[in-house]
N, CA, C and O atoms as a Maestro MAE file, in Angstrom:
{
 s_m_m2io_version
 :::
 2.0.0
}

f_m_ct {
 s_m_title
 :::
 protein
 m_atom[100] {
  # First column is atom index #
  i_m_mmod_type
  r_m_x_coord
  r_m_y_coord
  r_m_z_coord
  i_m_residue_number
  s_m_chain_name
  s_m_pdb_residue_name
  s_m_pdb_atom_name
  i_m_atomic_number
  :::
  1 25 1.138 26.399 16.483 1 A "ARG " " N  " 7
  2 3 0.832 27.904 16.532 1 A "ARG " " CA " 6
  3 2 0.014 28.272 15.367 1 A "ARG " " C  " 6
  4 15 -0.797 29.196 15.442 1 A "ARG " " O  " 8
  5 25 0.196 27.574 14.271 2 A "THR " " N  " 7
  6 3 -0.593 27.964 13.106 2 A "THR " " CA " 6
  7 2 -2.132 27.686 13.323 2 A "THR " " C  " 6
  8 15 -3.002 28.432 12.875 2 A "THR " " O  " 8
  9 25 -2.372 26.613 14.008 3 A "LYS " " N  " 7
  10 3 -3.787 26.336 14.275 3 A "LYS " " CA " 6
  11 2 -4.420 27.358 15.151 3 A "LYS " " C  " 6
  12 15 -5.592 27.689 14.972 3 A "LYS " " O  " 8
  13 25 -3.670 27.879 16.111 4 A "GLU " " N  " 7
  14 3 -4.173 28.949 17.012 4 A "GLU " " CA " 6
  15 2 -4.543 30.171 16.283 4 A "GLU " " C  " 6
  16 15 -5.565 30.802 16.555 4 A "GLU " " O  " 8
  17 25 -3.642 30.540 15.273 5 A "VAL " " N  " 7
  18 3 -3.851 31.721 14.537 5 A "VAL " " CA " 6
  19 2 -5.080 31.587 13.587 5 A "VAL " " C  " 6
  20 15 -5.803 32.548 13.322 5 A "VAL " " O  " 8
  21 25 -5.278 30.278 13.069 6 A "SER " " N  " 7
  22 3 -6.375 29.985 12.207 6 A "SER " " CA " 6
  23 2 -7.702 30.056 13.004 6 A "SER " " C  " 6
  24 15 -8.741 30.470 12.490 6 A "SER " " O  " 8
  25 25 -7.618 29.656 14.204 7 A "GLN " " N  " 7
  26 3 -8.881 29.706 14.982 7 A "GLN " " CA " 6
  27 2 -9.315 31.168 15.407 7 A "GLN " " C  " 6
  28 15 -8.490 32.081 15.366 7 A "GLN " " O  " 8
  29 25 -10.499 31.357 15.777 8 A "PRO " " N  " 7
  30 3 -10.963 32.677 16.179 8 A "PRO " " CA " 6
  31 2 -10.191 33.273 17.437 8 A "PRO " " C  " 6
  32 15 -9.486 32.550 18.141 8 A "PRO " " O  " 8
  33 25 -10.359 34.602 17.675 9 A "PRO " " N  " 7
  34 3 -9.732 35.230 18.778 9 A "PRO " " CA " 6
  35 2 -10.096 34.512 20.094 9 A "PRO " " C  " 6
  36 15 -9.217 34.299 20.928 9 A "PRO " " O  " 8
  37 25 -11.388 34.131 20.299 10 A "ALA " " N  " 7
  38 3 -11.778 33.461 21.411 10 A "ALA " " CA " 6
  39 2 -10.739 32.343 21.878 10 A "ALA " " C  " 6
  40 15 -10.439 32.193 23.063 10 A "ALA " " O  " 8
  41 25 -10.287 31.675 20.976 11 A "SER " " N  " 7
  42 3 -9.388 30.580 21.190 11 A "SER " " CA " 6
  43 2 -8.107 31.136 21.760 11 A "SER " " C  " 6
  44 15 -7.514 30.588 22.690 11 A "SER " " O  " 8
  45 25 -7.676 32.311 21.136 12 A "SER " " N  " 7
  46 3 -6.442 32.872 21.595 12 A "SER " " CA " 6
  47 2 -6.537 33.434 22.991 12 A "SER " " C  " 6
  48 15 -5.609 33.403 23.800 12 A "SER " " O  " 8
  49 25 -7.731 33.952 23.212 13 A "ASP " " N  " 7
  50 3 -7.938 34.506 24.603 13 A "ASP " " CA " 6
  51 2 -7.871 33.450 25.641 13 A "ASP " " C  " 6
  52 15 -7.339 33.650 26.733 13 A "ASP " " O  " 8
  53 25 -8.413 32.321 25.295 14 A "LYS " " N  " 7
  54 3 -8.455 31.217 26.205 14 A "LYS " " CA " 6
  55 2 -7.006 30.611 26.454 14 A "LYS " " C  " 6
  56 15 -6.600 30.211 27.545 14 A "LYS " " O  " 8
  57 25 -6.375 30.610 25.394 15 A "ASN " " N  " 7
  58 3 -4.951 30.096 25.415 15 A "ASN " " CA " 6
  59 2 -4.122 30.954 26.351 15 A "ASN " " C  " 6
  60 15 -3.312 30.475 27.145 15 A "ASN " " O  " 8
  61 25 -4.360 32.192 26.220 16 A "ARG " " N  " 7
  62 3 -3.587 33.251 26.889 16 A "ARG " " CA " 6
  63 2 -3.959 33.033 28.447 16 A "ARG " " C  " 6
  64 15 -3.049 33.010 29.276 16 A "ARG " " O  " 8
  65 25 -5.181 32.888 28.796 17 A "ALA " " N  " 7
  66 3 -5.484 32.711 30.085 17 A "ALA " " CA " 6
  67 2 -4.917 31.399 30.798 17 A "ALA " " C  " 6
  68 15 -4.647 31.324 31.996 17 A "ALA " " O  " 8
  69 25 -4.788 30.419 29.892 18 A "THR " " N  " 7
  70 3 -4.119 29.234 30.501 18 A "THR " " CA " 6
  71 2 -2.623 29.423 30.646 18 A "THR " " C  " 6
  72 15 -1.984 28.807 31.499 18 A "THR " " O  " 8
  73 25 -2.088 30.261 29.825 19 A "THR " " N  " 7
  74 3 -0.676 30.552 29.903 19 A "THR " " CA " 6
  75 2 -0.363 31.628 31.109 19 A "THR " " C  " 6
  76 15 0.706 31.709 31.714 19 A "THR " " O  " 8
  77 25 -1.333 32.297 31.286 20 A "SER " " N  " 7
  78 3 -1.160 33.493 32.413 20 A "SER " " CA " 6
  79 2 -0.908 32.882 33.795 20 A "SER " " C  " 6
  80 15 0.036 33.259 34.489 20 A "SER " " O  " 8
  81 25 -1.749 31.953 34.173 21 A "PRO " " N  " 7
  82 3 -1.566 31.290 35.502 21 A "PRO " " CA " 6
  83 2 -0.312 30.520 35.557 21 A "PRO " " C  " 6
  84 15 0.416 30.532 36.549 21 A "PRO " " O  " 8
  85 25 -0.042 29.796 34.396 22 A "GLU " " N  " 7
  86 3 1.140 28.928 34.381 22 A "GLU " " CA " 6
  87 2 2.414 29.777 34.582 22 A "GLU " " C  " 6
  88 15 3.362 29.418 35.281 22 A "GLU " " O  " 8
  89 25 2.342 30.948 33.895 23 A "ASP " " N  " 7
  90 3 3.539 31.875 33.883 23 A "ASP " " CA " 6
  91 2 3.751 32.508 35.338 23 A "ASP " " C  " 6
  92 15 4.853 32.647 35.868 23 A "ASP " " O  " 8
  93 25 2.581 32.853 35.871 24 A "GLU " " N  " 7
  94 3 2.559 33.437 37.146 24 A "GLU " " CA " 6
  95 2 3.175 32.492 38.137 24 A "GLU " " C  " 6
  96 15 3.897 32.924 39.035 24 A "GLU " " O  " 8
  97 25 2.909 31.211 37.999 25 A "THR " " N  " 7
  98 3 3.387 30.231 38.998 25 A "THR " " CA " 6
  99 2 4.907 30.107 38.751 25 A "THR " " C  " 6
  100 15 5.586 29.350 39.445 25 A "THR " " O  " 8
  :::
 }
 m_bond[99] {
  # First column is bond index #
  i_m_from
  i_m_to
  i_m_order
  :::
  1 1 2 1
  2 2 3 1
  3 3 4 2
  4 3 5 1
  5 5 6 1
  6 6 7 1
  7 7 8 2
  8 7 9 1
  9 9 10 1
  10 10 11 1
  11 11 12 2
  12 11 13 1
  13 13 14 1
  14 14 15 1
  15 15 16 2
  16 15 17 1
  17 17 18 1
  18 18 19 1
  19 19 20 2
  20 19 21 1
  21 21 22 1
  22 22 23 1
  23 23 24 2
  24 23 25 1
  25 25 26 1
  26 26 27 1
  27 27 28 2
  28 27 29 1
  29 29 30 1
  30 30 31 1
  31 31 32 2
  32 31 33 1
  33 33 34 1
  34 34 35 1
  35 35 36 2
  36 35 37 1
  37 37 38 1
  38 38 39 1
  39 39 40 2
  40 39 41 1
  41 41 42 1
  42 42 43 1
  43 43 44 2
  44 43 45 1
  45 45 46 1
  46 46 47 1
  47 47 48 2
  48 47 49 1
  49 49 50 1
  50 50 51 1
  51 51 52 2
  52 51 53 1
  53 53 54 1
  54 54 55 1
  55 55 56 2
  56 55 57 1
  57 57 58 1
  58 58 59 1
  59 59 60 2
  60 59 61 1
  61 61 62 1
  62 62 63 1
  63 63 64 2
  64 63 65 1
  65 65 66 1
  66 66 67 1
  67 67 68 2
  68 67 69 1
  69 69 70 1
  70 70 71 1
  71 71 72 2
  72 71 73 1
  73 73 74 1
  74 74 75 1
  75 75 76 2
  76 75 77 1
  77 77 78 1
  78 78 79 1
  79 79 80 2
  80 79 81 1
  81 81 82 1
  82 82 83 1
  83 83 84 2
  84 83 85 1
  85 85 86 1
  86 86 87 1
  87 87 88 2
  88 87 89 1
  89 89 90 1
  90 90 91 1
  91 91 92 2
  92 91 93 1
  93 93 94 1
  94 94 95 1
  95 95 96 2
  96 95 97 1
  97 97 98 1
  98 98 99 1
  99 99 100 2
  :::
 }
}
């Protein structure tokens, strides 16, 4: 999780999108 925070917001947005569909399923 530290790497994600270190990366730009774009990465966080992408990570969320990937977790969105997974959570929905």
